[in-house]
C-alpha positions as CSV (number, residue, x, y, z in Angstrom):
1,X,97.6,61.8,134.8
2,X,101.0,61.8,132.8
3,X,102.1,65.2,130.8
4,X,104.9,65.4,129.1
5,X,106.2,68.1,127.1
6,X,109.0,67.1,124.1
7,X,110.9,69.8,122.4
8,X,111.4,70.1,119.0
9,X,113.1,72.6,116.9
10,X,109.9,73.2,114.4
11,X,107.1,72.2,117.6
12,X,106.4,71.3,120.9
13,X,104.4,68.0,121.4
14,X,102.5,67.8,124.6
15,X,100.9,64.6,125.9
16,X,98.8,64.1,128.5
17,X,98.2,60.4,129.3
18,X,94.8,59.3,130.9
19,X,92.7,56.2,130.9
20,X,89.5,58.7,131.9
21,X,87.9,58.8,128.5
22,X,87.5,56.3,125.5
23,X,88.2,59.4,123.1
24,X,91.6,60.8,122.0
25,X,91.6,64.7,121.5
26,X,94.4,66.2,119.4
27,X,94.5,70.3,119.2
28,X,97.1,71.9,117.3
29,X,97.9,75.6,117.6
30,X,99.8,77.7,115.2
31,X,100.4,81.2,116.4
32,X,102.2,84.3,115.4
33,X,103.1,87.3,116.6
34,X,99.5,89.7,116.1
35,X,98.8,91.8,113.5
36,X,95.9,93.4,112.0
37,X,96.1,92.2,108.2
38,X,96.6,89.1,109.4
39,X,93.4,88.1,111.5
40,X,91.3,88.1,108.2
41,X,93.4,85.7,106.5
42,X,93.5,83.5,109.8
43,X,89.8,83.4,109.9
44,X,89.0,82.5,106.4
45,X,91.9,79.9,106.1
46,X,90.6,78.3,109.2
47,X,87.4,77.3,107.3
48,X,89.0,76.7,103.5
49,X,91.3,74.3,104.9
50,X,88.0,72.4,106.7
51,X,86.0,72.4,103.5
52,X,87.4,69.6,102.0
53,X,91.2,68.1,101.1
54,X,92.7,66.9,98.2
55,X,92.2,63.4,99.0
56,X,87.9,64.2,100.2
57,X,87.6,67.1,97.4
58,X,83.7,67.1,98.2
59,X,81.3,67.2,101.1
60,X,80.0,63.7,100.3
61,X,83.4,61.9,100.4
62,X,84.4,64.1,103.5
63,X,81.2,62.2,105.4
64,X,81.5,59.1,104.3
65,X,85.4,59.0,105.3
66,X,84.0,60.5,108.9
67,X,82.0,58.0,109.6
68,X,84.3,55.5,108.7
69,X,86.2,56.6,111.0
70,X,83.7,56.1,114.0
71,X,82.1,59.6,113.3
72,X,85.6,61.6,113.7
73,X,85.3,65.6,114.9
74,X,87.2,68.1,112.8
75,X,86.5,71.7,113.6
76,X,88.6,74.7,114.0
77,X,88.8,78.2,116.0
78,X,90.7,81.1,115.6
79,X,91.3,83.8,118.6
80,X,93.2,86.5,119.9
81,X,95.7,85.8,123.3
82,X,97.1,89.4,123.6
83,X,100.0,89.6,121.8
84,X,99.2,86.5,119.4
85,X,96.5,85.8,117.0
86,X,95.9,81.3,117.0
87,X,94.5,79.2,114.5
88,X,93.6,76.3,115.9
89,X,92.3,72.8,114.8
90,X,90.8,70.2,117.1
91,X,90.5,66.4,116.2
92,X,88.4,64.2,117.7
93,X,88.0,60.1,117.9
94,X,87.7,56.9,119.7
95,X,90.8,55.3,121.1
96,X,91.4,52.7,118.9
97,X,91.1,50.0,122.1
98,X,87.1,50.8,121.4
99,X,87.5,50.2,117.5
100,X,90.2,48.5,116.0
101,X,93.8,48.0,115.6
102,X,95.4,51.5,113.2
103,X,92.3,53.2,114.3
104,X,94.4,56.1,115.9
105,X,97.1,56.0,113.0
106,X,94.0,56.7,110.0
107,X,92.5,59.0,112.3
108,X,95.5,61.4,112.5
109,X,96.1,61.0,108.5
110,X,92.3,62.4,108.1
111,X,93.5,65.3,110.3
112,X,96.9,65.6,108.1
113,X,95.1,65.5,104.8
114,X,93.5,68.7,105.5
115,X,96.3,70.4,107.0
116,X,99.0,69.5,104.5
117,X,97.4,68.1,101.3
118,X,94.6,71.0,100.9
119,X,91.9,71.0,97.9
120,X,94.6,73.1,95.7
121,X,96.8,73.2,92.6
122,X,99.1,75.4,91.1
123,X,99.8,76.9,94.5
124,X,95.6,78.0,94.4
125,X,92.9,77.1,96.4
126,X,89.9,75.4,94.4
127,X,87.2,77.9,93.0
128,X,83.9,76.2,94.3
129,X,85.2,75.9,98.4
130,X,87.0,78.8,98.6
131,X,84.1,81.1,97.6
132,X,81.5,79.3,99.9
133,X,84.0,79.8,102.9
134,X,84.6,83.3,102.1
135,X,80.8,84.0,101.4
136,X,80.1,82.2,105.1
137,X,83.1,84.6,106.5
138,X,81.6,87.7,104.3
139,X,78.4,86.7,106.0
140,X,79.3,86.8,109.4
141,X,80.8,90.7,108.9
142,X,78.6,91.7,107.4
143,X,76.3,91.0,110.6
144,X,78.7,91.7,113.7
145,X,76.9,94.8,114.9
146,X,73.4,93.1,115.1
147,X,74.9,91.5,118.0
148,X,74.7,94.8,120.2
149,X,76.3,93.4,123.4
150,X,79.4,92.4,121.0
151,X,79.6,95.4,119.3
152,X,79.7,97.4,121.8
153,X,82.8,95.4,124.0
154,X,84.1,96.4,120.4
155,X,83.8,99.8,120.5
156,X,84.7,99.9,124.1
157,X,87.6,98.8,123.5
158,X,88.9,101.0,120.3
159,X,87.4,103.6,122.7
160,X,89.9,103.1,125.7
161,X,92.9,102.8,122.9
162,X,93.0,101.9,119.4
163,X,95.8,101.2,118.8
164,X,96.1,98.1,121.5
165,X,95.9,94.7,120.0
166,X,92.6,94.1,122.2
167,X,90.9,96.9,120.1
168,X,91.3,94.6,117.0
169,X,88.1,92.7,116.1
170,X,88.7,88.6,116.4
171,X,86.7,87.6,113.2
172,X,88.4,90.1,111.0
173,X,87.4,92.9,109.0
174,X,85.2,92.9,105.2
175,X,87.8,95.6,103.6
176,X,90.3,93.3,104.4
177,X,88.3,90.1,103.0
178,X,87.5,91.8,99.8
179,X,91.3,91.6,99.0
180,X,91.8,87.4,99.3
181,X,91.7,85.7,96.8
182,X,92.5,81.8,95.7
183,X,96.0,82.3,95.2
184,X,97.4,84.9,98.1
185,X,95.1,82.7,100.9
186,X,97.3,80.0,99.6
187,X,100.9,81.8,100.1
188,X,99.5,82.8,103.4
189,X,98.9,78.9,104.3
190,X,102.4,78.0,103.3
191,X,103.6,81.1,105.7
192,X,101.7,79.9,108.4
193,X,103.1,76.2,108.3
194,X,106.8,77.8,107.6
195,X,106.8,80.6,109.9
196,X,104.0,79.9,113.0
197,X,105.3,78.7,116.2
198,X,103.4,75.2,116.6
199,X,102.1,73.4,119.8
200,X,100.5,70.1,119.1
201,X,98.2,68.5,122.9
202,X,97.1,65.1,123.0
203,X,95.2,63.8,125.6
204,X,93.4,59.8,126.1
205,X,94.8,56.9,127.0
206,X,97.8,56.8,124.7
207,X,101.2,55.9,124.5
208,X,103.2,59.1,124.2
209,X,106.4,57.2,122.6
210,X,103.9,56.0,119.8
211,X,102.1,59.4,119.6
212,X,106.1,61.4,119.2
213,X,107.0,58.5,116.4
214,X,103.6,58.8,114.7
215,X,103.9,63.3,114.6
216,X,107.7,62.6,114.0
217,X,106.5,61.0,110.5
218,X,103.3,62.5,109.8
219,X,104.3,66.0,110.3
220,X,106.2,67.3,107.9
221,X,107.4,70.6,109.6
222,X,111.2,71.4,110.4
223,X,111.5,74.4,110.1
224,X,113.5,75.8,113.3
225,X,111.1,78.4,114.9
226,X,112.4,81.5,117.0
227,X,111.4,81.7,120.8
228,X,108.2,83.3,122.0
229,X,107.2,86.5,123.3
230,X,105.2,87.0,126.2
231,X,101.3,86.6,125.6
232,X,100.5,90.0,128.2
233,X,100.5,93.2,127.0
234,X,102.8,95.7,128.9
235,X,100.0,97.7,131.6
236,X,99.4,101.6,130.2
237,X,98.8,104.4,132.6
238,X,94.7,104.9,132.8
239,X,93.7,108.8,131.2
240,X,94.0,111.3,134.1
241,X,90.3,113.1,133.3
242,X,87.8,109.5,132.4
243,X,87.0,109.7,128.6
244,X,82.9,109.6,128.1
245,X,81.6,108.1,125.2
246,X,77.8,107.6,123.6
247,X,76.6,106.1,120.0
248,X,72.9,105.8,119.1
249,X,71.6,103.0,117.1
250,X,67.9,101.7,116.9
251,X,67.4,99.4,119.8
252,X,65.7,99.1,122.9
253,X,68.1,97.9,125.3
254,X,70.9,100.6,126.2
255,X,74.4,99.0,126.5
256,X,76.7,100.6,129.3
257,X,80.5,99.7,129.6
258,X,83.0,100.4,132.0
259,X,86.5,99.9,131.3
260,X,89.6,99.7,133.9
261,X,93.1,99.8,133.7
262,X,94.9,98.1,136.3
263,X,98.3,99.0,137.7
264,X,101.2,96.5,137.4
265,X,100.1,93.3,139.2
266,X,102.2,90.9,140.7
267,X,101.9,86.8,139.7
268,X,99.8,86.4,142.5
269,X,97.3,89.0,142.1
270,X,97.5,88.5,138.4
271,X,96.5,84.9,138.4
272,X,94.7,84.7,141.7
273,X,93.9,87.8,143.6
274,X,92.4,89.6,140.8
275,X,90.1,86.4,140.1
276,X,88.7,86.5,143.5
277,X,87.5,90.9,143.2
278,X,86.3,89.9,139.9
279,X,83.7,87.8,141.1
280,X,82.6,89.7,144.6
281,X,82.8,92.6,142.3
282,X,80.8,90.9,139.7
283,X,81.2,87.7,139.0
284,X,77.8,86.6,139.9
285,X,74.3,87.1,141.4
286,X,75.5,87.9,144.6
287,X,78.1,89.9,143.1
288,X,78.0,93.5,145.0
289,X,77.0,95.2,141.2
290,X,74.6,92.5,140.9
291,X,73.0,93.3,144.4
292,X,73.3,97.0,144.8
293,X,72.9,98.1,141.4
294,X,70.4,95.8,139.7
295,X,68.3,94.1,142.5
296,X,68.5,97.0,145.0
297,X,68.1,99.7,142.6
298,X,66.5,98.4,139.6
299,X,69.0,100.1,137.3
300,X,69.6,97.4,134.5
301,X,68.2,93.9,133.2
302,X,71.8,92.6,133.9
303,X,75.4,93.5,135.1
304,X,78.7,91.7,135.5
305,X,82.3,92.2,135.3
306,X,84.7,90.6,133.2
307,X,88.5,90.0,133.6
308,X,91.0,90.5,131.2
309,X,94.1,88.9,132.2
310,X,96.3,89.5,129.1
311,X,95.0,92.9,128.0
312,X,95.5,94.1,131.8
313,X,91.7,95.2,131.5
314,X,88.3,94.9,133.6
315,X,85.4,95.9,131.9
316,X,81.8,95.9,133.5
317,X,79.0,95.8,131.3
318,X,75.5,96.5,131.9
319,X,72.1,96.3,130.0
320,X,69.8,99.3,131.0
321,X,67.6,101.8,130.0
322,X,69.0,105.1,128.7
323,X,67.5,107.1,131.4
324,X,69.4,105.7,134.1
325,X,72.6,106.0,132.6
326,X,73.7,109.0,134.8
327,X,72.7,107.0,138.2
328,X,74.1,103.7,136.9
329,X,77.4,104.9,136.4
330,X,77.8,106.6,140.0
331,X,76.1,103.5,141.4
332,X,78.7,101.7,139.7
333,X,81.9,104.1,140.9
334,X,80.8,103.5,144.6
335,X,80.7,99.8,144.6
336,X,84.4,100.2,142.9
337,X,85.1,102.3,146.2
338,X,83.4,100.2,148.6
339,X,85.7,97.2,147.3
340,X,88.6,99.5,148.2
341,X,87.0,100.2,151.4
342,X,86.8,96.2,152.1
343,X,82.8,97.2,152.1
344,X,82.8,93.0,151.5
345,X,82.4,90.3,154.2
346,X,84.9,87.1,154.6
347,X,81.4,85.0,153.4
348,X,82.2,87.0,150.1
349,X,85.4,85.9,150.1
350,X,84.2,82.4,150.7
351,X,81.8,82.0,148.0
352,X,84.2,83.0,145.4
353,X,86.8,80.5,146.3
354,X,84.6,77.8,146.6
355,X,82.9,78.8,142.8
356,X,86.7,78.9,142.0
357,X,87.6,75.2,143.5
358,X,84.0,74.5,141.8
359,X,85.4,75.2,138.5
360,X,88.3,73.9,138.6
361,X,87.1,70.5,139.7
362,X,85.2,70.7,136.3
363,X,88.1,71.2,134.1
364,X,89.0,68.0,134.9
365,X,85.9,66.5,133.3
366,X,86.2,67.0,129.4
367,X,89.3,66.6,127.4
368,X,89.3,70.1,126.1
369,X,89.3,71.6,129.4
370,X,92.4,69.9,130.7
371,X,94.1,70.4,127.4
372,X,92.8,74.5,128.0
373,X,94.7,74.3,131.6
374,X,97.5,72.7,129.7
375,X,97.4,75.2,127.2
376,X,97.1,78.7,129.7
377,X,100.4,76.5,131.8
378,X,102.2,76.7,128.1
379,X,101.0,80.2,126.6
380,X,100.3,82.1,129.9
381,X,102.7,80.6,132.6
382,X,99.2,79.3,134.4
383,X,100.0,76.7,137.4
384,X,99.0,73.2,136.9
385,X,95.0,72.8,138.7
386,X,96.0,71.4,142.1
387,X,98.7,74.3,142.3
388,X,95.9,76.6,141.3
389,X,93.3,75.0,144.0
390,X,96.3,75.6,146.6
391,X,96.9,79.1,145.7
392,X,93.7,80.1,145.3
393,X,93.1,79.4,149.1
394,X,95.7,81.6,149.9
395,X,94.1,84.5,148.7
396,X,93.0,87.4,151.7
397,X,91.1,90.0,151.8
398,X,93.5,92.5,152.3
399,X,95.2,90.9,148.8
400,X,91.5,91.7,147.3
401,X,91.3,95.3,149.3
402,X,95.3,95.9,148.0
403,X,94.1,94.9,144.8
404,X,91.3,97.3,144.4
405,X,93.5,100.5,144.6
406,X,94.9,98.8,141.2
407,X,91.7,99.6,139.4
408,X,91.2,103.0,137.5
409,X,88.3,103.8,135.4
410,X,89.5,104.9,131.9
411,X,87.0,104.9,129.5
412,X,83.0,104.8,129.7
413,X,80.7,103.7,126.5
414,X,77.1,103.7,126.1
415,X,75.5,102.4,123.5
416,X,72.2,104.2,123.0
417,X,68.7,103.6,121.7
418,X,66.3,106.6,120.9
419,X,66.8,109.6,119.2
420,X,69.1,112.5,119.3
421,X,66.6,114.3,121.4
422,X,66.7,111.9,123.9
423,X,70.4,111.0,124.3
424,X,71.0,114.6,125.0
425,X,68.9,114.6,128.0
426,X,70.8,111.4,129.5
427,X,73.8,114.0,129.7
């Protein structure tokens, strides 16, 4: 693979030349400092822009053109990455070696139609497609709480620190959506083009110079952008006394979440040791939490832990019966203590390493996954895959024990089914 990064005053172009795939994949990321008011705008904008364009105002015209482009795929996504909100557009199309000459340019022009020539007049998006996109987002926002696991995670993060960026809901807010119309969304769209930091990633059997020239011609953004700030949030101290919160819902299975804050981690700890620690603690069916809380004590339907590097958090999630609350919390605390005491084997360490090495190998099998490694390299300062494989092998048991001392329970949250009287009995 030949990777090149070209700096431009308005955007950075990342080309990854490889003959591994028959397709070309383009990812264009627009990012800006995270603000609550922007989240709903960006989610709605991602939907509106791909509904139609000036050249292809109807779904039928859009579908006909994608078929002419050998079933080109166009999609969008929004997500929070630490201090930033990212609006991403992906375009996947066949390399013109398998179609005909000029298809690469035609495919990129199709993508640019949606980004730079939206279905709008007089600085206002077309009403019908805007309404379709807005109604779709509204329905998604109104049904957020139906996903009880996701709702419980949002609530835990709010209880940890409702002013932190990780407590913001990445899909947006109903009250903000009500304020958005065709005109102010178009104004926001213009601000994205003029103000956002932009990274373009292209992977495939491509000519990097030709790709550079195509974007120079077809990507009409030349606004000088300010340097980027770090994606990582500054670590904050855990509470002296653990915060416990319970909430009632008419559900059968209760959701127990334990939020842990992490002390300041070294670069090696943040990128490698913490991942190994997390896998041993709660990363799979061989983990300490799964074996000792679920299997041996039958206290939960499921249990696992996740590490959030940009937020400096570790979150343990378990599906339990409400009556098992106190015992489950006790056992979770015990397993955290056992990690600190080094009560795990070298074989646990090796299983974690093998799992991560296998995952690294799998990342090389798909264009999107390869782009993700370069995105994390650019945004999170992660090493490239070969160096990751070497570094993960350097993690020792002593390193894992040492990092376990930096994991501190901050907040315990229970989303509980049943009546209030039943809830009080679990206190």
